[in-house]
C-alpha positions as CSV (number, residue, x, y, z in Angstrom):
1,M,153.4,61.5,104.2
2,G,151.4,62.1,101.0
3,I,153.0,60.9,97.8
4,L,151.4,61.7,94.5
5,Y,152.2,59.2,91.7
6,Y,151.1,58.7,88.1
7,R,151.9,56.3,85.3
8,L,150.7,56.7,81.7
9,P,148.5,53.8,80.4
10,D,150.8,53.3,77.4
11,G,153.7,52.5,79.8
12,T,155.9,55.3,78.4
13,K,156.3,57.3,81.6
14,S,155.7,57.2,85.4
15,E,156.6,59.9,87.9
16,I,156.3,61.1,91.5
17,T,155.2,64.7,91.3
18,S,154.6,65.6,94.9
19,V,155.8,64.5,98.3
20,T,154.4,66.1,101.5
21,K,155.4,65.5,105.0
22,K,152.7,65.9,107.6
23,E,153.5,67.4,111.1
24,F,150.7,66.6,113.5
25,M,149.4,69.2,115.8
26,S,151.4,69.1,119.1
27,V,152.7,71.5,121.8
28,T,156.0,71.5,123.6
29,G,156.2,72.4,127.2
30,D,158.2,75.3,128.8
31,G,157.7,74.1,132.4
32,V,155.4,77.1,133.1
33,S,152.5,77.3,130.7
34,T,149.4,75.0,130.6
35,V,148.5,73.0,127.6
36,K,145.7,75.6,126.9
37,E,148.2,78.5,127.1
38,L,150.7,76.7,124.8
39,M,148.0,76.1,122.3
40,N,146.8,79.7,122.5
41,A,150.3,80.9,121.7
42,S,150.5,78.9,118.5
43,L,148.7,80.3,115.4
44,R,148.0,76.8,114.1
45,S,146.7,75.2,117.3
46,R,144.8,78.3,118.5
47,F,141.9,77.5,116.1
48,Q,141.6,74.0,117.6
49,L,141.2,75.1,121.2
50,E,137.4,74.5,121.5
51,N,137.5,71.0,120.0
52,T,140.6,70.1,122.0
53,A,139.1,71.3,125.2
54,I,136.2,68.8,124.7
55,K,138.6,66.0,124.0
56,L,141.3,66.7,126.7
57,G,139.1,68.2,129.5
58,E,141.1,68.8,132.6
59,Q,144.3,68.0,130.8
60,M,144.1,71.5,129.3
61,K,145.2,72.8,132.7
62,H,148.2,70.5,132.9
63,V,151.7,72.1,132.8
64,L,154.1,70.2,130.6
65,K,157.7,69.9,131.6
66,K,160.3,71.9,129.6
67,G,160.9,70.0,126.3
68,E,158.0,67.6,126.9
69,T,155.8,67.2,123.8
70,L,152.1,66.4,123.8
71,L,150.5,65.1,120.6
72,I,147.1,66.8,120.4
73,E,145.8,65.4,117.1
74,P,147.1,62.2,115.5
75,I,145.0,62.6,112.3
76,G,146.9,64.2,109.4
77,N,144.3,66.7,108.1
78,H,144.4,70.5,107.6
79,C,141.1,71.0,109.5
80,R,142.7,69.2,112.5
81,G,145.7,71.4,112.6
82,T,148.2,69.3,110.7
83,E,151.0,71.3,109.0
84,F,151.8,70.2,105.4
85,I,155.5,70.5,104.5
86,N,156.8,70.5,100.9
87,A,159.2,67.5,100.7
88,N,159.7,67.3,97.0
89,D,163.4,67.2,97.6
90,L,162.9,63.5,98.6
91,I,161.9,62.5,95.1
92,N,164.4,60.3,93.3
93,E,164.7,57.2,91.2
94,Q,164.8,54.9,94.2
95,L,161.4,56.2,95.4
96,L,159.9,56.0,92.0
97,T,161.0,52.3,91.8
98,V,159.1,51.6,95.0
99,F,155.9,53.1,93.7
100,D,156.2,51.7,90.2
101,K,156.3,48.2,91.8
102,L,153.3,49.1,94.1
103,A,151.2,50.5,91.2
104,S,152.0,47.6,88.9
105,E,150.1,45.4,91.4
106,M,147.0,47.6,90.9
107,P,145.4,47.0,87.4
108,G,143.7,50.1,86.1
109,F,145.4,52.5,88.5
110,Y,147.2,55.4,86.9
111,Y,147.0,58.4,89.2
112,G,146.6,59.1,92.9
113,R,148.0,60.2,96.2
114,F,149.1,57.6,98.7
115,D,148.6,58.9,102.2
116,L,151.0,56.8,104.3
117,K,153.0,56.3,107.4
118,V,156.5,54.9,107.4
119,K,159.1,54.4,110.2
120,S,162.0,56.1,108.4
121,L,163.2,57.5,105.1
122,E,165.5,54.4,104.8
123,D,162.4,52.2,105.0
124,L,160.5,54.4,102.5
125,Y,163.3,54.1,99.9
126,A,163.6,50.4,100.5
127,G,159.8,49.9,100.2
128,K,159.6,48.5,103.8
129,N,157.3,49.1,106.7
130,I,155.0,51.4,104.7
131,K,151.5,51.6,106.0
132,I,149.1,53.1,103.4
133,M,146.3,54.8,105.2
134,E,144.4,56.1,102.2
135,L,144.7,56.2,98.4
136,N,143.0,59.1,96.7
137,G,142.4,59.1,92.9
138,I,142.0,62.0,90.4
139,A,140.5,64.2,93.1
140,S,143.9,64.2,94.8
141,E,145.7,67.5,95.0
142,P,149.5,67.8,95.1
143,A,149.5,68.5,98.9
144,H,153.0,70.1,98.8
145,I,151.3,73.2,97.5
146,Y,150.2,74.0,101.1
147,G,153.9,74.2,102.2
148,K,155.2,77.5,103.6
149,D,157.6,77.8,100.7
150,M,154.8,78.0,98.2
151,N,152.8,80.9,96.9
152,L,149.6,81.2,94.9
153,L,151.3,81.3,91.5
154,K,153.4,78.2,92.2
155,A,150.4,76.4,93.6
156,L,148.2,77.2,90.5
157,Q,151.0,76.1,88.2
158,S,151.2,72.8,90.0
159,V,147.5,72.2,89.9
160,L,147.4,73.0,86.1
161,F,150.4,70.6,85.6
162,H,148.5,67.8,87.4
163,S,145.3,68.6,85.5
164,N,147.2,68.1,82.2
165,I,148.5,64.7,83.4
166,I,145.0,63.6,84.2
167,F,143.9,64.7,80.8
168,R,146.7,62.8,79.1
169,I,145.7,59.6,81.1
170,A,142.1,60.0,80.2
171,M,142.8,60.5,76.5
172,Q,145.1,57.4,76.4
173,N,142.5,55.4,78.2
174,K,139.8,56.5,75.7
175,K,142.1,55.3,72.8
176,R,142.2,52.0,74.6
177,G,138.4,51.8,74.5
178,I,137.6,53.1,78.0
179,Q,134.7,55.5,77.6
180,F,134.2,58.7,79.6
181,T,131.6,58.7,82.3
182,P,128.4,60.4,80.9
183,L,127.7,63.8,82.4
184,F,124.4,62.9,84.0
185,T,125.9,59.7,85.5
186,F,128.8,61.8,87.0
187,I,126.2,64.3,88.5
188,K,124.3,61.3,90.0
189,Y,127.5,59.9,91.6
190,L,128.4,63.4,92.9
191,R,125.0,63.8,94.5
192,E,125.2,60.3,96.1
193,H,128.7,61.1,97.4
194,K,127.5,64.4,98.9
195,Q,124.6,62.6,100.6
196,S,126.9,60.0,102.0
197,L,129.0,62.7,103.6
198,Q,126.0,64.3,105.2
199,A,124.7,61.0,106.6
């Protein structure tokens, strides 16, 4: 899952604004088709055929039993065929309490998306057995915007809403004496980051 959380530096508000379930790319057998044929029949996995063929090799010719599921890609990323599902209906006070406690243990953290794995919703709401895979800061997008139930207008509204939250956090931090990063320093960091991705 991806859970986007923020809290204002002045302590007046905290909120979970986006919850996204991630469905890893997999195929389910029909007892007749090969893995390759099952992938080719799926709009989502069709685009991953070339990479998967390198990874699975001869297994692409294997016929799965009816109802048998093969996990093709265990990494929850768009470019690896993962489907993002809008799960904002899971947001409630119980979930907010879990992330308020978690964020309170991270001084200076006010906004970000927790990419995590959890065994069950019961564990999520209890704050148990949560494995945080990655924490993204202000570059985080509210990943629920990629859900099938969203459209461009709704997605843009959500991005603008989150941009406003980031602005409010930045202005409150500035009042507390935290200076903005100078433009040239920001450009330098951006270049260094781009170079590290190419290395």
